[in-house]
C-alpha atoms as an extended CHARMM CRD file, in Angstrom:
* protein
*
       115  EXT
         1         1  MET       CA            -32.3990000000      -41.1400000000      -56.7110000000  PROA      1               0.0000000000
         2         2  ALA       CA            -35.4620000000      -40.5470000000      -54.5430000000  PROA      2               0.0000000000
         3         3  THR       CA            -35.8930000000      -42.7810000000      -51.5200000000  PROA      3               0.0000000000
         4         4  GLU       CA            -39.0020000000      -44.9140000000      -51.8080000000  PROA      4               0.0000000000
         5         5  LEU       CA            -41.4290000000      -45.4380000000      -48.9500000000  PROA      5               0.0000000000
         6         6  TRP       CA            -41.1290000000      -49.2390000000      -49.0640000000  PROA      6               0.0000000000
         7         7  ALA       CA            -37.3930000000      -48.9150000000      -48.4620000000  PROA      7               0.0000000000
         8         8  ILE       CA            -37.9890000000      -46.6580000000      -45.4480000000  PROA      8               0.0000000000
         9         9  GLY       CA            -40.5320000000      -49.1160000000      -44.1060000000  PROA      9               0.0000000000
        10        10  LEU       CA            -38.1440000000      -52.0240000000      -44.5950000000  PROA      10              0.0000000000
        11        11  VAL       CA            -35.3680000000      -50.1950000000      -42.7650000000  PROA      11              0.0000000000
        12        12  LEU       CA            -37.6620000000      -49.3630000000      -39.8610000000  PROA      12              0.0000000000
        13        13  LEU       CA            -38.7280000000      -53.0090000000      -39.7580000000  PROA      13              0.0000000000
        14        14  ALA       CA            -35.0460000000      -54.0380000000      -39.7730000000  PROA      14              0.0000000000
        15        15  ALA       CA            -34.4080000000      -51.6870000000      -36.8670000000  PROA      15              0.0000000000
        16        16  LEU       CA            -37.3230000000      -53.1540000000      -34.9140000000  PROA      16              0.0000000000
        17        17  GLY       CA            -36.2960000000      -56.7530000000      -35.5830000000  PROA      17              0.0000000000
        18        18  GLY       CA            -32.6100000000      -56.0700000000      -34.9630000000  PROA      18              0.0000000000
        19        19  SER       CA            -33.3890000000      -54.3090000000      -31.6750000000  PROA      19              0.0000000000
        20        20  PHE       CA            -34.0440000000      -57.6510000000      -30.0180000000  PROA      20              0.0000000000
        21        21  GLY       CA            -30.4140000000      -58.6780000000      -30.6760000000  PROA      21              0.0000000000
        22        22  PRO       CA            -28.7570000000      -56.6530000000      -27.9130000000  PROA      22              0.0000000000
        23        23  ILE       CA            -31.5000000000      -57.6420000000      -25.4350000000  PROA      23              0.0000000000
        24        24  PHE       CA            -30.7490000000      -61.3440000000      -25.8510000000  PROA      24              0.0000000000
        25        25  LEU       CA            -26.9870000000      -60.7160000000      -25.9280000000  PROA      25              0.0000000000
        26        26  LYS       CA            -27.3250000000      -58.9290000000      -22.5800000000  PROA      26              0.0000000000
        27        27  LYS       CA            -29.2280000000      -61.9440000000      -21.2130000000  PROA      27              0.0000000000
        28        28  ALA       CA            -26.5200000000      -64.2410000000      -22.5700000000  PROA      28              0.0000000000
        29        29  ALA       CA            -23.7040000000      -62.1790000000      -21.0550000000  PROA      29              0.0000000000
        30        30  GLY       CA            -24.8130000000      -63.0390000000      -17.5400000000  PROA      30              0.0000000000
        31        31  SER       CA            -23.9280000000      -66.6940000000      -17.9710000000  PROA      31              0.0000000000
        32        32  MET       CA            -21.0410000000      -66.5010000000      -20.4830000000  PROA      32              0.0000000000
        33        33  ARG       CA            -17.7090000000      -68.0920000000      -19.6310000000  PROA      33              0.0000000000
        34        34  LEU       CA            -14.4910000000      -68.3660000000      -21.6000000000  PROA      34              0.0000000000
        35        35  GLN       CA            -15.4470000000      -71.7860000000      -22.8750000000  PROA      35              0.0000000000
        36        36  ILE       CA            -16.3870000000      -73.1100000000      -26.2930000000  PROA      36              0.0000000000
        37        37  SER       CA            -19.6760000000      -74.4170000000      -24.8890000000  PROA      37              0.0000000000
        38        38  SER       CA            -20.7280000000      -70.8160000000      -24.1750000000  PROA      38              0.0000000000
        39        39  LEU       CA            -21.1720000000      -70.3880000000      -27.9300000000  PROA      39              0.0000000000
        40        40  LEU       CA            -24.2610000000      -72.6190000000      -27.6820000000  PROA      40              0.0000000000
        41        41  ASN       CA            -25.9330000000      -70.3760000000      -25.1470000000  PROA      41              0.0000000000
        42        42  PRO       CA            -29.5670000000      -70.0730000000      -26.3610000000  PROA      42              0.0000000000
        43        43  ASN       CA            -29.7590000000      -66.3430000000      -25.6240000000  PROA      43              0.0000000000
        44        44  LEU       CA            -26.5430000000      -65.7540000000      -27.5610000000  PROA      44              0.0000000000
        45        45  LEU       CA            -27.9070000000      -67.6490000000      -30.5630000000  PROA      45              0.0000000000
        46        46  ILE       CA            -31.2770000000      -65.8440000000      -30.4100000000  PROA      46              0.0000000000
        47        47  GLY       CA            -29.4700000000      -62.4790000000      -30.1670000000  PROA      47              0.0000000000
        48        48  LEU       CA            -27.3380000000      -63.2710000000      -33.2120000000  PROA      48              0.0000000000
        49        49  PHE       CA            -30.4420000000      -64.4630000000      -35.0510000000  PROA      49              0.0000000000
        50        50  PHE       CA            -32.2090000000      -61.1200000000      -34.5090000000  PROA      50              0.0000000000
        51        51  TYR       CA            -29.1170000000      -59.1770000000      -35.5940000000  PROA      51              0.0000000000
        52        52  GLY       CA            -29.0960000000      -61.3260000000      -38.7290000000  PROA      52              0.0000000000
        53        53  ILE       CA            -32.8080000000      -60.6320000000      -39.3730000000  PROA      53              0.0000000000
        54        54  GLY       CA            -32.1260000000      -56.8970000000      -39.1430000000  PROA      54              0.0000000000
        55        55  THR       CA            -29.2660000000      -57.1500000000      -41.6060000000  PROA      55              0.0000000000
        56        56  VAL       CA            -31.1780000000      -59.3740000000      -44.0540000000  PROA      56              0.0000000000
        57        57  LEU       CA            -34.0500000000      -56.8440000000      -44.0970000000  PROA      57              0.0000000000
        58        58  PHE       CA            -31.7130000000      -53.8740000000      -44.4530000000  PROA      58              0.0000000000
        59        59  ILE       CA            -29.8250000000      -55.1330000000      -47.5160000000  PROA      59              0.0000000000
        60        60  PRO       CA            -32.7390000000      -55.1500000000      -50.0120000000  PROA      60              0.0000000000
        61        61  ALA       CA            -33.9070000000      -51.7730000000      -48.6540000000  PROA      61              0.0000000000
        62        62  LEU       CA            -30.6730000000      -50.2460000000      -49.9140000000  PROA      62              0.0000000000
        63        63  LYS       CA            -31.9370000000      -50.7260000000      -53.4580000000  PROA      63              0.0000000000
        64        64  GLY       CA            -34.8550000000      -48.4180000000      -52.7750000000  PROA      64              0.0000000000
        65        65  GLY       CA            -33.1450000000      -45.2270000000      -51.8000000000  PROA      65              0.0000000000
        66        66  GLU       CA            -30.2350000000      -43.1460000000      -50.7650000000  PROA      66              0.0000000000
        67        67  LEU       CA            -27.9470000000      -44.4860000000      -48.0780000000  PROA      67              0.0000000000
        68        68  SER       CA            -27.7370000000      -41.0110000000      -46.5400000000  PROA      68              0.0000000000
        69        69  VAL       CA            -31.4640000000      -41.2100000000      -45.8510000000  PROA      69              0.0000000000
        70        70  LEU       CA            -31.8380000000      -44.8880000000      -44.9870000000  PROA      70              0.0000000000
        71        71  TYR       CA            -28.8500000000      -45.4860000000      -42.7320000000  PROA      71              0.0000000000
        72        72  PRO       CA            -29.7370000000      -42.8380000000      -40.1140000000  PROA      72              0.0000000000
        73        73  LEU       CA            -33.0920000000      -44.5490000000      -39.7380000000  PROA      73              0.0000000000
        74        74  ILE       CA            -31.2540000000      -47.4600000000      -38.1390000000  PROA      74              0.0000000000
        75        75  SER       CA            -30.8130000000      -45.1450000000      -35.1320000000  PROA      75              0.0000000000
        76        76  THR       CA            -34.4390000000      -45.9480000000      -34.2620000000  PROA      76              0.0000000000
        77        77  THR       CA            -32.9500000000      -49.2290000000      -32.9890000000  PROA      77              0.0000000000
        78        78  TYR       CA            -31.7450000000      -47.2640000000      -29.9460000000  PROA      78              0.0000000000
        79        79  ILE       CA            -35.3290000000      -46.2610000000      -29.1580000000  PROA      79              0.0000000000
        80        80  TRP       CA            -36.5380000000      -49.8580000000      -29.3970000000  PROA      80              0.0000000000
        81        81  VAL       CA            -33.6480000000      -51.1650000000      -27.3050000000  PROA      81              0.0000000000
        82        82  SER       CA            -34.4580000000      -48.6130000000      -24.5840000000  PROA      82              0.0000000000
        83        83  LEU       CA            -38.1030000000      -49.7050000000      -24.5150000000  PROA      83              0.0000000000
        84        84  TRP       CA            -37.2860000000      -53.4320000000      -24.6170000000  PROA      84              0.0000000000
        85        85  SER       CA            -34.6660000000      -53.0820000000      -21.8710000000  PROA      85              0.0000000000
        86        86  MET       CA            -37.2580000000      -51.5750000000      -19.5910000000  PROA      86              0.0000000000
        87        87  ARG       CA            -39.7910000000      -54.3080000000      -20.3620000000  PROA      87              0.0000000000
        88        88  MET       CA            -37.5890000000      -57.3860000000      -20.7190000000  PROA      88              0.0000000000
        89        89  LEU       CA            -34.6360000000      -56.5560000000      -18.4520000000  PROA      89              0.0000000000
        90        90  GLY       CA            -36.2860000000      -54.3400000000      -15.8300000000  PROA      90              0.0000000000
        91        91  GLU       CA            -33.9370000000      -51.4340000000      -16.5590000000  PROA      91              0.0000000000
        92        92  LYS       CA            -34.9130000000      -47.8950000000      -15.5750000000  PROA      92              0.0000000000
        93        93  MET       CA            -35.1410000000      -44.8300000000      -17.8280000000  PROA      93              0.0000000000
        94        94  ASN       CA            -34.2210000000      -41.4380000000      -16.4090000000  PROA      94              0.0000000000
        95        95  SER       CA            -34.8670000000      -37.9500000000      -17.8100000000  PROA      95              0.0000000000
        96        96  LEU       CA            -31.5940000000      -37.8210000000      -19.7310000000  PROA      96              0.0000000000
        97        97  LYS       CA            -32.3730000000      -41.0890000000      -21.4770000000  PROA      97              0.0000000000
        98        98  TRP       CA            -35.8130000000      -39.8870000000      -22.4550000000  PROA      98              0.0000000000
        99        99  ILE       CA            -34.2940000000      -36.6620000000      -23.7990000000  PROA      99              0.0000000000
       100       100  GLY       CA            -31.9110000000      -38.7780000000      -25.8600000000  PROA      100             0.0000000000
       101       101  VAL       CA            -34.8390000000      -40.7720000000      -27.2760000000  PROA      101             0.0000000000
       102       102  ALA       CA            -36.6060000000      -37.5100000000      -28.1410000000  PROA      102             0.0000000000
       103       103  LEU       CA            -33.4920000000      -36.1910000000      -29.8980000000  PROA      103             0.0000000000
       104       104  ILE       CA            -33.2010000000      -39.3790000000      -31.9370000000  PROA      104             0.0000000000
       105       105  MET       CA            -36.8630000000      -39.0930000000      -32.9670000000  PROA      105             0.0000000000
       106       106  GLY       CA            -36.3330000000      -35.4250000000      -33.8890000000  PROA      106             0.0000000000
       107       107  GLY       CA            -33.2450000000      -36.2200000000      -35.9250000000  PROA      107             0.0000000000
       108       108  VAL       CA            -34.9370000000      -39.0370000000      -37.7950000000  PROA      108             0.0000000000
       109       109  SER       CA            -37.8780000000      -36.6850000000      -38.5070000000  PROA      109             0.0000000000
       110       110  LEU       CA            -35.5450000000      -34.0430000000      -39.9240000000  PROA      110             0.0000000000
       111       111  ILE       CA            -33.9050000000      -36.6390000000      -42.1630000000  PROA      111             0.0000000000
       112       112  GLY       CA            -37.3700000000      -37.6950000000      -43.3090000000  PROA      112             0.0000000000
       113       113  LEU       CA            -38.1030000000      -34.1440000000      -44.3760000000  PROA      113             0.0000000000
       114       114  GLY       CA            -35.0510000000      -34.2730000000      -46.6240000000  PROA      114             0.0000000000
       115       115  ILE       CA            -36.5110000000      -37.1080000000      -48.7530000000  PROA      115             0.0000000000
């Protein structure tokens, strides 16, 4: 089964959408307590929503190709999370982190050549 371009696009969109999940969970973590009421934390709910969006987009994409091609594309989430954490959380990127981002991009490109 050849992997179709729409499936690749949908997985990349899922990775982008899902990448907001950890950002909002990080924001929620700052005010979380061991109380039931913490489950209603808006940032927690938003984070779970974005994780859900990523999953909902990923599932139909599986129809369009090989899992061995599509699943590694989810690693682009790490790139998005790095960029969002700089912008939305004020985190810093150092040389090693940028090298890691470049390696992820290189790996995803190699997988793309195997389509």
